[in-house]
C-alpha positions in Angstrom: 12.2 4.0 11.4 9.6 1.1 12.7 9.2 2.4 15.7 7.5 5.3 14.9 4.4 3.9 13.1 3.1 1.5 16.0 3.8 -1.6 14.2 5.9 -4.1 16.4 9.8 -3.9 16.2 10.4 -7.6 15.0 6.8 -8.3 13.4 5.8 -12.2 12.2 4.2 -11.7 9.1 2.1 -14.8 7.2 2.5 -15.0 3.5 -1.0 -15.7 1.8 -0.9 -16.6 -1.6 -4.1 -15.8 -2.2 -5.3 -17.0 -5.6 -4.2 -21.2 -4.6 -5.8 -20.1 -1.1 -9.0 -18.7 -2.0 -9.8 -21.8 -4.7 -8.5 -24.6 -1.6 -11.4 -22.0 0.6 -13.8 -22.8 -2.2 -13.2 -26.4 -2.0 -13.3 -27.2 1.6 -16.7 -25.0 2.3 -18.5 -26.6 -1.0 -18.9 -22.9 -2.5 -16.9 -19.8 -4.4 -15.2 -18.2 -1.7 -13.3 -14.6 -2.8 -12.0 -12.1 0.1 -15.3 -11.2 0.3 -16.9 -13.6 2.0 -13.7 -15.7 3.5 -15.5 -17.5 6.4 -14.6 -16.0 10.3 -13.6 -19.2 11.2 -11.3 -18.7 8.2 -9.7 -15.3 9.9 -9.6 -16.6 13.5 -7.2 -19.7 11.8 -5.2 -17.0 9.9 -5.1 -15.1 13.1 -2.8 -17.6 14.9 -1.2 -16.3 18.4 1.7 -14.3 17.7 0.9 -13.3 14.6 1.3 -10.1 13.5 0.6 -9.4 9.5 -0.6 -10.8 6.0 0.7 -10.4 3.3 -1.7 -11.3 0.7 0.0 -12.1 -2.2 -1.2 -11.9 -5.6 -4.3 -9.6 -5.5 -3.6 -7.7 -8.2 -5.3 -7.2 -11.7 -3.2 -10.3 -14.1 -2.5 -9.8 -17.4 -4.3 -11.4 -19.7 -1.7 -10.9 -22.0 0.7 -12.0 -19.4 -1.2 -15.6 -19.0 -1.3 -15.5 -23.0 2.8 -16.4 -23.1 2.5 -18.4 -19.9 0.2 -21.0 -21.6 2.6 -20.9 -25.1 6.0 -21.1 -22.5 7.4 -24.4 -23.3 9.6 -24.4 -19.2 6.6 -22.7 -17.7 4.2 -25.5 -18.4 6.6 -28.1 -17.8 7.0 -26.4 -14.2 3.6 -26.0 -14.1 2.9 -30.2 -14.6 5.7 -30.9 -12.2 3.9 -28.8 -9.7 0.4 -29.9 -10.2 0.5 -33.1 -12.7 -4.0 -32.8 -13.4 -3.4 -29.7 -14.8 -5.7 -28.2 -16.2 -5.6 -24.7 -18.8 -8.0 -23.4 -15.4 -5.0 -23.6 -13.5 -3.1 -21.5 -15.2 -4.4 -18.1 -14.0 -1.1 -16.1 -14.3 1.8 -14.5 -12.6 0.4 -11.9 -10.1 3.6 -9.7 -10.6 2.9 -9.0 -14.4 0.2 -6.8 -13.1 -1.9 -4.8 -15.8 -3.8 -2.7 -13.4 -3.4 -1.8 -9.0 -6.3 -3.1 -9.0 -8.3 -5.9 -6.8 -8.9 -8.4 -9.7 -12.2 -8.5 -9.4 -12.5 -13.2 -9.4 -10.6 -12.5 -6.4 -13.4 -10.0 -4.7 -12.8 -6.9 -6.9 -11.8 -4.0 -4.3 -14.4 -3.7 -1.9 -13.0 -7.6 -1.2 -9.7 -6.6 -0.3 -11.2 -3.5 1.8 -13.2 -6.5 3.5 -10.6 -8.6 4.1 -8.6 -5.8 5.3 -11.7 -5.0 8.0 -11.5 -8.6 9.4 -7.4 -8.7 9.9 -7.7 -5.6 11.5 -10.6 -6.7 13.6 -7.9 -9.6 14.3 -5.6 -7.3 15.4 -3.7 -7.8 12.1 -2.5 -5.9 9.3 -2.5 -5.9 5.9 0.4 -5.9 3.8 0.4 -6.1 0.0 2.8 -5.8 -3.3 4.3 -3.4 -5.5 6.7 -4.2 -8.4 8.4 -1.1 -8.9 10.7 -2.3 -12.3 8.3 -4.0 -15.1 4.8 -3.7 -15.8 2.3 -5.9 -18.3 3.1 -5.5 -21.1 -0.6 -4.4 -21.9 -0.6 -1.5 -18.6 -2.2 1.0 -20.2 0.8 3.1 -19.5 3.0 0.6 -22.8 1.2 2.2 -25.0 0.0 6.2 -23.6 3.4 7.2 -21.8 6.1 4.9 -23.6 8.2 7.7 -21.9 8.0 5.6 -18.9 9.4 3.2 -20.6 13.2 1.6 -21.9 13.1 1.6 -25.5 15.3 0.6 -28.5 15.1 0.4 -32.5 13.5 -2.0 -34.9 17.1 -3.8 -34.7 17.1 -4.8 -31.6 13.6 -6.6 -31.7 15.5 -8.3 -34.9 18.8 -9.6 -32.8 17.0 -10.1 -30.0 13.2 -11.0 -30.4 13.6 -12.3 -26.6 14.6 -9.4 -25.1 12.0 -6.5 -26.6 8.7 -6.4 -28.4 6.3 -4.4 -30.4 4.1 -2.0 -28.7 1.8 1.3 -30.1 4.7 2.0 -32.5 7.2 1.4 -30.5 9.9 -1.3 -29.8 10.1 -2.1 -25.4 12.3 -3.8 -23.5 10.7 -7.2 -21.2 11.7 -6.7 -17.9 15.0 -8.5 -16.6 18.1 -8.2 -14.1 21.5 -8.2 -14.5 22.1 -12.0 -13.8 19.3 -13.7 -16.1 17.5 -13.7 -19.4 14.5 -11.1 -20.0 11.3 -12.2 -18.5 9.2 -12.7 -21.6 5.6 -11.8 -20.2 6.4 -7.6 -19.0 7.6 -4.8 -20.1 10.4 -3.0 -18.3 10.4 0.9 -17.0 12.4 3.0 -17.1 13.7 4.1 -13.1 15.8 7.3 -14.4 12.8 8.8 -16.1 11.2 11.6 -14.3 7.7 10.5 -15.1 8.1 7.1 -14.2 9.2 7.8 -10.8 6.6 10.7 -10.5 3.8 7.4 -11.4 6.0 5.3 -9.1 4.7 7.6 -6.1 1.2 8.0 -6.6 1.1 3.9 -7.4 2.1 3.3 -4.0 0.3 6.1 -2.7 -3.1 4.9 -3.7 -1.7 1.1 -2.7 -1.1 2.5 1.1 -4.5 4.2 1.2 -5.2 0.1 1.3 -2.8 -1.3 3.7 -0.6 -1.2 5.8 3.0 -2.2 4.2 4.0 -2.5 1.0 6.9 -5.9 -0.2 8.5 -3.7 -2.6 9.5 -6.4 -5.9 13.2 -6.8 -6.7 13.6 -3.0 -4.8 17.7 -3.1 -5.8 17.0 -3.1 -9.4 15.9 0.3 -9.6 18.9 2.2 -7.4 21.2 4.1 -9.9 24.4 2.2 -9.5 22.3 -1.9 -10.3 19.9 0.2 -13.2 22.8 2.0 -15.1 24.7 -1.6 -15.3 22.0 -3.7 -16.1 20.7 -1.2 -19.1 23.2 1.1 -20.0 22.8 4.5 -22.1 19.6 2.9 -23.0 18.5 4.7 -19.6 19.2 8.1 -20.8 21.3 10.0 -18.1 21.8 9.0 -14.2 19.8 10.9 -12.2 21.7 13.0 -9.5 19.6 11.8 -6.7 18.1 8.1 -6.3 15.4 6.1 -7.2 13.6 5.5 -3.5 14.8 7.9 -0.5 12.8 10.6 -2.5 9.7 8.9 -3.5 10.1 6.9 0.1 9.7 10.0 2.0 7.1 11.4 -0.4 5.3 8.9 0.8 5.5 8.9 4.3 4.8 11.9 5.1 1.4 11.1 3.3 1.1 8.1 4.7 3.5 8.0 8.1 2.7 4.5 9.2 2.8 2.1 6.4 5.9 -0.3 6.4 8.4 -1.2 4.0 9.3 -4.2 3.0 12.2 -4.3 0.3 12.9 -7.9 -1.5 16.3 -7.5 -2.3 19.9 -9.4 -3.0 23.4 -9.0 -4.0 24.2 -7.8 -0.8 22.1 -4.9 -1.2 20.5 -4.8 2.3 22.1 -2.3 3.9 22.0 0.6 1.2 17.9 0.2 1.3 17.6 0.0 4.2 19.4 3.4 4.0 17.3 4.7 1.6 14.3 4.1 3.7 13.0 0.6 3.9 12.3 -0.6 7.5 12.9 -4.2 6.1 14.9 -6.1 3.7 15.2 -9.4 2.8 17.9 -12.1 4.3 18.2 -13.9 1.8 22.0 -14.5 3.3 20.6 -15.9 6.5 18.1 -18.1 4.2 21.0 -19.6 2.4 23.0 -20.0 5.2 20.4 -22.5 7.1 19.3 -24.6 4.2 22.4 -25.3 3.2 26.1 -24.5 5.8 26.4 -24.9 9.1 26.4 -23.2 12.6 29.4 -21.5 11.8 28.1 -18.8 9.2 25.2 -18.0 10.5 27.1 -16.9 13.9 29.1 -15.5 10.9 26.2 -13.6 9.9 24.6 -12.9 13.5 27.5 -10.9 14.4 26.7 -7.8 12.2 25.1 -4.9 13.9 21.9 -4.4 15.8 20.6 -1.6 13.5 21.4 -3.6 10.8 19.6 -6.9 12.3 16.8 -5.0 13.1 15.5 -4.2 9.5 15.8 -7.7 7.8 13.4 -10.3 6.8 14.1 -14.2 8.0 12.3 -16.2 6.0 12.5 -20.7 5.0 10.9 -20.5 2.6 8.0 -17.7 0.3 6.9 -18.2 -2.8 9.9 -18.0 -4.9 11.8 -20.4 -2.6 11.8 -24.1 -2.1 9.5 -25.8 0.5 11.2 -25.5 3.6 9.5 -29.5 4.7 11.2 -30.5 1.0 14.9 -28.6 1.5 15.7 -29.0 4.4 15.1 -33.2 5.9 14.8 -34.3 8.9 15.8 -31.8 12.1 17.6 -29.2 10.4 13.7 -27.7 9.2 13.0 -26.9 13.0 16.1 -26.2 14.3 16.2 -23.5 11.1 12.6 -22.3 12.3 13.8 -22.1 16.0 17.1 -20.0 15.3 14.8 -17.8 12.3 11.5 -17.6 14.8 14.4 -15.7 17.7 16.3 -13.0 16.0 16.1 -10.1 15.8 14.0 -8.5 12.5 11.0 -9.7 10.9 10.3 -12.8 10.9 8.3 -14.0 7.5 6.4 -17.5 7.9 4.4 -19.3 4.3 0.9 -20.6 3.4 1.7 -24.0 4.1 4.5 -24.0 6.0 3.3 -25.1 9.1 1.2 -27.9 7.9 4.6 -29.5 5.4 3.3 -28.9 2.3 6.5 -30.3 -0.1 5.7 -28.9 -3.7 6.0 -25.5 -4.9 4.0 -23.5 -6.4 4.4 -21.8 -9.7 3.2 -18.3 -8.6 1.2 -18.5 -12.2 -1.0 -21.2 -10.8 -4.6 -20.7 -8.5 -4.5 -24.5 -7.1 -2.6 -26.3 -4.5 -1.9 -30.0 -5.4 -3.2 -32.1 -2.6 -0.9 -33.5 0.3 -1.2 -34.6 3.9 -1.1 -32.5 6.8 1.7 -33.0 9.0 -0.4 -32.0 12.4 3.1 -32.1 14.5 5.3 -29.8 12.5 1.9 -27.1 12.6 1.6 -28.0 16.0 5.0 -27.2 17.0 5.2 -24.2 14.2 1.7 -22.3 16.6 3.9 -23.1 19.4 6.5 -21.7 18.3 5.6 -18.5 17.1 3.4 -17.9 20.3 7.0 -18.3 22.1 9.0 -16.0 19.8 6.4 -13.8 20.6 6.8 -13.2 24.5 10.7 -13.7 24.0 12.0 -11.8 21.9 11.8 -8.4 24.4 14.5 -5.9 25.1 18.7 -6.5 24.1 19.5 -9.2 21.8 22.9 -10.9 22.3 24.8 -13.5 20.1 26.3 -15.7 23.1 29.8 -17.9 22.9 29.8 -21.5 23.9 33.2 -23.8 24.7 33.7 -26.8 25.3 36.3 -29.4 25.9 39.9 -30.4 24.2 38.7 -34.0 23.7 35.3 -32.0 22.6 34.4 -29.8 20.2 31.0 -30.3 19.4 30.1 -27.2 21.0 31.4 -25.1 17.6 28.1 -26.4 16.5 25.5 -24.6 19.0 24.1 -21.4 17.9 23.1 -19.6 21.4 21.7 -16.0 22.3 19.8 -13.8 24.8 16.6 -11.4 25.5 15.9 -9.7 28.4 15.6 -12.9 30.8 15.5 -16.1 27.4 17.9 -17.8 26.4 18.0 -19.5 23.0 19.8 -22.9 22.4 20.2 -24.7 19.2 22.3 -27.1 17.9 23.1 -26.6 14.7 24.2 -29.9 13.2 22.9 -33.8 12.5 25.0 -35.1 15.6 24.3 -34.7 19.2 26.8 -31.5 20.3 27.7 -30.6 24.5 28.8 -27.0 25.9 28.7 -24.2 27.9 27.1 -21.1 27.0 28.2 -18.3 28.8 25.3 -16.1 30.4 25.5 -12.0 30.3 23.2 -11.7 33.1 24.0 -9.7 36.2 23.3 -11.5 39.8 23.1 -14.7 38.9 25.4 -16.4 41.6 24.5 -17.3 45.0 21.2 -18.0 44.3 19.3 -21.3 42.7 17.5 -21.0 39.6 15.3 -22.6 37.4 14.6 -22.4 34.0 11.5 -23.7 31.9 11.9 -24.7 28.0 8.7 -22.5 27.1 8.6 -25.1 23.6 8.0 -28.6 25.7 7.4 -27.7 29.2 10.5 -28.5 30.6 12.1 -27.4 34.2 16.0 -27.4 34.6 17.3 -26.5 38.0 20.2 -24.7 38.2 23.2 -23.5 40.4 23.1 -19.4 39.7 27.4 -20.3 41.0 27.8 -22.3 38.3 25.9 -20.7 35.4 28.0 -17.5 36.2 31.1 -19.3 37.0 31.2 -22.0 33.8 28.1 -20.9 31.7 24.9 -23.1 31.2 25.5 -26.7 30.2 23.9 -27.7 27.4 23.8 -31.6 25.9 21.4 -31.2 23.1 20.6 -34.3 20.4 20.9 -33.9 16.7 19.6 -30.6 15.6 17.9 -30.2 19.1 17.2 -27.1 20.2 16.1 -24.8 23.9 14.1 -21.7 23.8 14.8 -20.9 27.9 12.9 -18.5 30.5 15.0 -17.3 33.4 13.0 -17.4 36.8 
């Protein structure tokens, strides 16, 4: 799928939380900054070597009704003050996933500013990704009253029995959005994925967005599949359609905009399903969980899946929903996980502030980051890693076995894989590990080989005959790694 679009097969994508990013730029330059007038030097900084696309998260018009909910919700207010102890009312700008209209918010520069931002990115060889939220809209979205048949509707009795799950609009009782495992989201209205009118409106909305960008990230895309939607809403949704939600929409969208790339936020092991239904990349939450909380064996097991599946995954260590990697992966684990993630097949997603080592997870309702010191060493490491990964991820990828000795099982904590002329080895543990990594390259024996670590410049001379017979010997410190190119 991705090969036909002109995009790289394994793009590196940078997520920017647009509102707090612009607030930070306004403070930096001492003047209001919108997407219409971001200084060229900033776009140059964003266009790091090896980066392929920028996801401007949260550019659409936010809902005043949703903002009102956020201002009085005790749980949200506690989260806001935890992230911003000096919180002011102006800092609460509303959720970017409580969309009132799919029009770039005037406070961020409006449609003209968004078009200028896209042009600046394109001038630097970067593609633009924007959000689409298919499952729900703001309670004051015009469609709530104009097209109530697009929504899950209930009765006055539903509202009386469960006031947190329903609200009244235009003389109707409408469901708040939710997924099957959590309480309703109090600031959004639930669309009905089985409604033909809603499906047609989804195609129209995505077509309009595709004209403004090069890719779309679809929020909670698995909630719209027939099986999950039916389990979530039962008879309230009406009869299950004969066709699935996504395939006809994606098919027609690609006919109109053949180069648009589609990214699905998915969970619950639905990645392959959504890939089959037309998405180019699906969130790899399982790899994230294993890199953040488990060991090498769990990561290796996950990477045993087929290449076609892995090419359609988008890997990440943090995003606007997850904790900051610098806080959740202490010590060297953060860097080791980053090397692993960056050098695997599939897309790589990086997050605004991740390079600099930000530790505070900012709720998406807020329009300002807290002041945090920059970790210059971590920033330089990430910049180098992204550049190296872009040149390494070429050709055939193979997961490599490692072996050790009866009295030293530490090789079990080594993760290793190869590309056409490169080998990546990561010690995914908090202790030193030694082992021999089996190399897949033909013609090793009888020649001398030089291995250059692309991250730190070290050079290792090795006998090809030894490499062919015994494998590559590695001795790595806790959370250590090599990204080696053979010559």
